[in-house]
N, CA, C and O atoms as a GROMACS GRO file, in nm:
protein
  268
    1MET      N    1  -0.777   1.500   1.566
    1MET     CA    2  -0.731   1.563   1.405
    1MET      C    3  -0.570   1.424   1.462
    1MET      O    4  -0.503   1.355   1.384
    2THR      N    5  -0.561   1.428   1.577
    2THR     CA    6  -0.404   1.339   1.549
    2THR      C    7  -0.441   1.156   1.539
    2THR      O    8  -0.382   1.059   1.492
    3LYS      N    9  -0.507   1.168   1.574
    3LYS     CA   10  -0.597   1.001   1.560
    3LYS      C   11  -0.547   0.945   1.397
    3LYS      O   12  -0.515   0.828   1.375
    4THR      N   13  -0.549   1.042   1.304
    4THR     CA   14  -0.588   1.058   1.170
    4THR      C   15  -0.466   1.038   1.142
    4THR      O   16  -0.457   0.946   1.062
    5TRP      N   17  -0.340   1.094   1.180
    5TRP     CA   18  -0.177   1.089   1.105
    5TRP      C   19  -0.115   0.918   1.078
    5TRP      O   20  -0.041   0.875   0.989
    6PRO      N   21  -0.183   0.846   1.196
    6PRO     CA   22  -0.136   0.664   1.089
    6PRO      C   23  -0.123   0.632   1.012
    6PRO      O   24  -0.032   0.584   0.945
    7PHE      N   25  -0.328   0.679   0.995
    7PHE     CA   26  -0.436   0.638   0.916
    7PHE      C   27  -0.405   0.659   0.751
    7PHE      O   28  -0.422   0.588   0.652
    8VAL      N   29  -0.355   0.784   0.770
    8VAL     CA   30  -0.307   0.832   0.594
    8VAL      C   31  -0.209   0.889   0.606
    8VAL      O   32  -0.175   0.991   0.547
    9LEU      N   33  -0.135   0.811   0.711
    9LEU     CA   34   0.019   0.784   0.662
    9LEU      C   35   0.044   0.663   0.572
    9LEU      O   36   0.095   0.678   0.461
   10SER      N   37   0.000   0.520   0.629
   10SER     CA   38  -0.076   0.396   0.616
   10SER      C   39  -0.094   0.450   0.482
   10SER      O   40  -0.001   0.492   0.414
   11LEU      N   41  -0.222   0.447   0.443
   11LEU     CA   42  -0.298   0.534   0.381
   11LEU      C   43  -0.153   0.509   0.173
   11LEU      O   44  -0.130   0.422   0.089
   12ALA      N   45  -0.112   0.644   0.203
   12ALA     CA   46   0.000   0.697   0.161
   12ALA      C   47   0.086   0.623   0.124
   12ALA      O   48   0.098   0.595   0.005
   13GLY      N   49   0.186   0.564   0.240
   13GLY     CA   50   0.317   0.445   0.134
   13GLY      C   51   0.150   0.361   0.103
   13GLY      O   52   0.071   0.454   0.119
   14MET      N   53   0.070   0.239   0.069
   14MET     CA   54   0.029   0.179   0.077
   14MET      C   55   0.006   0.189  -0.114
   14MET      O   56   0.009   0.112  -0.211
   15SER      N   57  -0.019   0.355  -0.082
   15SER     CA   58  -0.094   0.377  -0.243
   15SER      C   59   0.134   0.404  -0.303
   15SER      O   60   0.207   0.342  -0.380
   16VAL      N   61   0.145   0.469  -0.254
   16VAL     CA   62   0.271   0.420  -0.331
   16VAL      C   63   0.317   0.334  -0.365
   16VAL      O   64   0.319   0.319  -0.487
   17SER      N   65   0.390   0.212  -0.266
   17SER     CA   66   0.402   0.132  -0.298
   17SER      C   67   0.375   0.000  -0.375
   17SER      O   68   0.434  -0.104  -0.402
   18ALA      N   69   0.217   0.077  -0.403
   18ALA     CA   70   0.131  -0.031  -0.518
   18ALA      C   71   0.144   0.008  -0.645
   18ALA      O   72   0.132  -0.062  -0.746
   19ALA      N   73   0.174   0.147  -0.637
   19ALA     CA   74   0.191   0.233  -0.755
   19ALA      C   75   0.341   0.170  -0.799
   19ALA      O   76   0.333   0.147  -0.920
   20VAL      N   77   0.496   0.126  -0.741
   20VAL     CA   78   0.538   0.095  -0.772
   20VAL      C   79   0.564   0.012  -0.834
   20VAL      O   80   0.626   0.028  -0.939
   21LEU      N   81   0.522  -0.106  -0.789
   21LEU     CA   82   0.423  -0.235  -0.805
   21LEU      C   83   0.436  -0.220  -0.930
   21LEU      O   84   0.530  -0.271  -0.990
   22ILE      N   85   0.364  -0.163  -0.978
   22ILE     CA   86   0.201  -0.144  -1.069
   22ILE      C   87   0.313  -0.121  -1.153
   22ILE      O   88   0.300  -0.184  -1.257
   23LEU      N   89   0.420  -0.053  -1.149
   23LEU     CA   90   0.488   0.007  -1.246
   23LEU      C   91   0.608  -0.074  -1.326
   23LEU      O   92   0.654  -0.067  -1.440
   24LEU      N   93   0.639  -0.164  -1.198
   24LEU     CA   94   0.752  -0.240  -1.198
   24LEU      C   95   0.727  -0.405  -1.280
   24LEU      O   96   0.809  -0.469  -1.346
   25VAL      N   97   0.601  -0.436  -1.249
   25VAL     CA   98   0.563  -0.570  -1.321
   25VAL      C   99   0.562  -0.609  -1.424
   25VAL      O  100   0.573  -0.727  -1.457
   26PRO      N  101   0.544  -0.480  -1.520
   26PRO     CA  102   0.526  -0.528  -1.654
   26PRO      C  103   0.676  -0.558  -1.740
   26PRO      O  104   0.714  -0.602  -1.848
   27SER      N  105   0.730  -0.505  -1.615
   27SER     CA  106   0.951  -0.495  -1.713
   27SER      C  107   0.938  -0.729  -1.667
   27SER      O  108   1.002  -0.817  -1.725
   28LEU      N  109   0.846  -0.746  -1.561
   28LEU     CA  110   0.900  -0.940  -1.586
   28LEU      C  111   0.917  -0.948  -1.729
   28LEU      O  112   1.025  -0.966  -1.786
   29PHE      N  113   0.794  -0.931  -1.791
   29PHE     CA  114   0.736  -0.974  -1.900
   29PHE      C  115   0.848  -0.899  -1.990
   29PHE      O  116   0.883  -0.992  -2.062
   30GLY      N  117   0.933  -0.778  -2.032
   30GLY     CA  118   0.994  -0.758  -2.094
   30GLY      C  119   1.142  -0.801  -2.177
   30GLY      O  120   1.155  -0.923  -2.168
   31SER      N  121   1.187  -0.776  -2.208
   31SER     CA  122   1.328  -0.824  -2.281
   31SER      C  123   1.417  -0.770  -2.241
   31SER      O  124   1.514  -0.817  -2.180
   32GLY      N  125   1.390  -0.638  -2.278
   32GLY     CA  126   1.418  -0.505  -2.181
   32GLY      C  127   1.570  -0.528  -2.093
   32GLY      O  128   1.682  -0.577  -2.112
   33GLU      N  129   1.515  -0.478  -2.017
   33GLU     CA  130   1.544  -0.469  -1.818
   33GLU      C  131   1.528  -0.534  -1.795
   33GLU      O  132   1.444  -0.621  -1.816
   34GLN      N  133   1.640  -0.509  -1.714
   34GLN     CA  134   1.577  -0.689  -1.624
   34GLN      C  135   1.512  -0.585  -1.422
   34GLN      O  136   1.556  -0.472  -1.399
   35VAL      N  137   1.429  -0.644  -1.334
   35VAL     CA  138   1.435  -0.633  -1.223
   35VAL      C  139   1.375  -0.704  -1.143
   35VAL      O  140   1.262  -0.752  -1.160
   36SER      N  141   1.473  -0.724  -1.013
   36SER     CA  142   1.495  -0.825  -0.954
   36SER      C  143   1.354  -0.900  -0.898
   36SER      O  144   1.269  -0.818  -0.863
   37VAL      N  145   1.322  -1.018  -0.885
   37VAL     CA  146   1.172  -1.021  -0.779
   37VAL      C  147   1.204  -1.045  -0.674
   37VAL      O  148   1.138  -1.126  -0.609
   38GLU      N  149   1.321  -0.981  -0.617
   38GLU     CA  150   1.341  -0.933  -0.489
   38GLU      C  151   1.248  -0.829  -0.472
   38GLU      O  152   1.139  -0.819  -0.415
   39ALA      N  153   1.342  -0.734  -0.554
   39ALA     CA  154   1.246  -0.573  -0.509
   39ALA      C  155   1.103  -0.571  -0.572
   39ALA      O  156   1.054  -0.464  -0.606
   40LEU      N  157   1.035  -0.692  -0.588
   40LEU     CA  158   0.860  -0.691  -0.634
   40LEU      C  159   0.810  -0.775  -0.510
   40LEU      O  160   0.689  -0.782  -0.489
   41VAL      N  161   0.904  -0.841  -0.424
   41VAL     CA  162   0.827  -0.922  -0.361
   41VAL      C  163   0.818  -0.845  -0.239
   41VAL      O  164   0.730  -0.860  -0.155
   42VAL      N  165   0.982  -0.704  -0.228
   42VAL     CA  166   0.960  -0.640  -0.096
   42VAL      C  167   0.886  -0.544  -0.101
   42VAL      O  168   0.872  -0.480   0.003
   43LEU      N  169   0.801  -0.495  -0.246
   43LEU     CA  170   0.770  -0.419  -0.238
   43LEU      C  171   0.566  -0.392  -0.226
   43LEU      O  172   0.483  -0.302  -0.216
   44ALA      N  173   0.582  -0.606  -0.239
   44ALA     CA  174   0.431  -0.632  -0.235
   44ALA      C  175   0.410  -0.638  -0.107
   44ALA      O  176   0.302  -0.634  -0.047
   45CYS      N  177   0.516  -0.646  -0.066
   45CYS     CA  178   0.488  -0.705   0.097
   45CYS      C  179   0.482  -0.588   0.150
   45CYS      O  180   0.363  -0.569   0.176
   46LEU      N  181   0.551  -0.486   0.186
   46LEU     CA  182   0.551  -0.313   0.175
   46LEU      C  183   0.362  -0.278   0.199
   46LEU      O  184   0.286  -0.253   0.293
   47ALA      N  185   0.349  -0.303  -0.008
   47ALA     CA  186   0.206  -0.238   0.069
   47ALA      C  187   0.120  -0.332   0.132
   47ALA      O  188   0.010  -0.286   0.162
   48GLY      N  189   0.142  -0.468   0.165
   48GLY     CA  190   0.040  -0.584   0.204
   48GLY      C  191   0.113  -0.500   0.368
   48GLY      O  192   0.041  -0.560   0.448
   49VAL      N  193   0.191  -0.419   0.448
   49VAL     CA  194   0.197  -0.462   0.562
   49VAL      C  195   0.133  -0.268   0.591
   49VAL      O  196   0.124  -0.221   0.704
   50PHE      N  197   0.093  -0.172   0.439
   50PHE     CA  198   0.095  -0.101   0.529
   50PHE      C  199  -0.071  -0.045   0.450
   50PHE      O  200  -0.108   0.069   0.425
   51ALA      N  201  -0.144  -0.184   0.426
   51ALA     CA  202  -0.268  -0.181   0.404
   51ALA      C  203  -0.303  -0.243   0.566
   51ALA      O  204  -0.390  -0.193   0.638
   52VAL      N  205  -0.220  -0.356   0.605
   52VAL     CA  206  -0.331  -0.405   0.758
   52VAL      C  207  -0.263  -0.237   0.819
   52VAL      O  208  -0.377  -0.202   0.847
   53GLY      N  209  -0.212  -0.164   0.843
   53GLY     CA  210  -0.166  -0.085   0.864
   53GLY      C  211  -0.295  -0.034   0.853
   53GLY      O  212  -0.379  -0.034   0.942
   54ALA      N  213  -0.308   0.012   0.739
   54ALA     CA  214  -0.476   0.158   0.675
   54ALA      C  215  -0.616   0.070   0.810
   54ALA      O  216  -0.701   0.131   0.875
   55ARG      N  217  -0.590  -0.066   0.811
   55ARG     CA  218  -0.670  -0.086   0.813
   55ARG      C  219  -0.718  -0.068   0.998
   55ARG      O  220  -0.811  -0.028   1.068
   56LEU      N  221  -0.535  -0.148   1.012
   56LEU     CA  222  -0.613  -0.129   1.166
   56LEU      C  223  -0.660   0.045   1.251
   56LEU      O  224  -0.742   0.088   1.332
   57CYS      N  225  -0.551   0.094   1.171
   57CYS     CA  226  -0.556   0.239   1.217
   57CYS      C  227  -0.698   0.347   1.144
   57CYS      O  228  -0.700   0.469   1.124
   58ARG      N  229  -0.777   0.268   1.123
   58ARG     CA  230  -0.851   0.394   1.053
   58ARG      C  231  -0.951   0.481   1.093
   58ARG      O  232  -1.038   0.404   1.050
   59PRO      N  233  -1.006   0.558   1.130
   59PRO     CA  234  -1.102   0.637   1.231
   59PRO      C  235  -1.209   0.551   1.175
   59PRO      O  236  -1.242   0.502   1.066
   60SER      N  237  -1.265   0.556   1.350
   60SER     CA  238  -1.424   0.538   1.379
   60SER      C  239  -1.526   0.585   1.245
   60SER      O  240  -1.453   0.622   1.153
   61SER      N  241  -1.628   0.592   1.219
   61SER     CA  242  -1.678   0.640   1.158
   61SER      C  243  -1.780   0.695   1.319
   61SER      O  244  -1.798   0.634   1.425
   62SER      N  245  -1.837   0.862   1.262
   62SER     CA  246  -1.871   0.922   1.368
   62SER      C  247  -2.062   0.931   1.391
   62SER      O  248  -2.139   0.991   1.466
   63GLY      N  249  -2.071   0.835   1.280
   63GLY     CA  250  -2.192   0.863   1.181
   63GLY      C  251  -2.311   0.816   1.316
   63GLY      O  252  -2.297   0.844   1.435
   64SER      N  253  -2.425   0.740   1.255
   64SER     CA  254  -2.536   0.638   1.318
   64SER      C  255  -2.442   0.519   1.248
   64SER      O  256  -2.356   0.526   1.160
   65ASP      N  257  -2.497   0.403   1.325
   65ASP     CA  258  -2.462   0.303   1.303
   65ASP      C  259  -2.471   0.280   1.177
   65ASP      O  260  -2.386   0.307   1.092
   66GLY      N  261  -2.574   0.230   1.163
   66GLY     CA  262  -2.639   0.219   0.964
   66GLY      C  263  -2.717   0.060   0.987
   66GLY      O  264  -2.653  -0.007   1.069
   67GLY      N  265  -2.726   0.055   0.983
   67GLY     CA  266  -2.736  -0.049   1.017
   67GLY      C  267  -2.713  -0.205   1.085
   67GLY      O  268  -2.802  -0.290   1.078
   0.00000   0.00000   0.00000
């Protein structure tokens, strides 16, 4: 059970950072509020790092090989 926590935390971090990124992207094209491009780049990199972490920490399947 303890080996799944890094995977769960990576998945949660990726979900949160990607959700915030998706919410901020439309403000780039709107004329009202300004969001810094650096913040979007940081969020994109953060989502990427969490995605790689989730890929590396994923638990192995306990079932048969399947093919």
